[in-house]
N, C-alpha and C positions, 0 to 999 in steps of 0.2 A: 386721240392723241397718238402721235407717232413716236415710237421708242427709238432713241438714238442708239446706234451700235457703238460699243466702247472700242476705241482705237487701241490696238495692241502695239506697244512700242517694240523696237528692235531689241532693246535691252531686256524686255520681258521675255521675248522669244529666246534670246540667248541664255537667259537665266533658266528657263524651262529645259532647254536642250542640255545645258551643263548639269542640271539636277538629274536628268534622265541618264546622261553618260556617267555621272557619279554613281548612280544606283547600279548600272550595268557593271562598272568597274568593281564595286563592292562585291557583287555576286560572282564575278570572275575570280576575284581574289579569294573568296570563300571556297570556290571549287578548286583553285590551285592549292589551298591549304589542305583540302581533303585528299587531293592526289598526292601531295607531299607526305601526308600521314600514311596513306596506303603504300607508298613507295617504301617508307621506313618499315612498316609491318611486313611487307613482302621480303625485304632484305633480311629482317630478323628470322623469318621462317626459312629463307634460303640458307642462312648460316647454320641454323639448327639442323636442317636436313643434311647439309654438308658434313657437319660434325657427326651426326648419327651414321651417315654412310661411311665415313672414315673409320669410326669405331667398329661398325659391322664388318668392314673389309679386314681390319686387323684381327677381329675375332674369327673370321672365316679362315684367314691364313694360319692362325694358331691351331684351329680345329683340323685343318688340312695336315699340318705337321704332326699332330697327335695321331691322326688316322694312319699316316705313313709309318709312324712308330709302331702302332698296333699291328698293321699289316706285316711289318718286319718281324715282330714277335710271333705272329701267327705262322709265318713261314718257318721260323726256327722251331716252333712247337710241332709243326707238321713233320719236320725232319727228325726231331727227337722221338716223336711217336712212331715213325717208321723204324728208327733204330731199336726202340723198345720192342716193337713187334718182332723184328728179326731176332733180338735176344730172347724173347719169350718162346719163339719157335725152336731156337737152338737148345734151350733148357727144358723144353717140353711143357711149358705152361699152356700154350695154345695149340 
């Protein structure tokens, strides 16, 4: 017996192609959603980092100002110590 080959119709071929393309589209859409999620997460991290950088910059500026104040006091103390030293020599303490 000779087996007859089944004839595939154009509609069946188009249906198979459409099914394949549909599957590919679904996979691409899933990848797009994953990239969208990653983009959102990256943006959140960027905002957090920018906020932390801004806070750190302000804190550094405040510390810098405090250091300038301390250095100013250190100069005044050095001048006063020099004067005290001169006074001590005049009155014979040193």
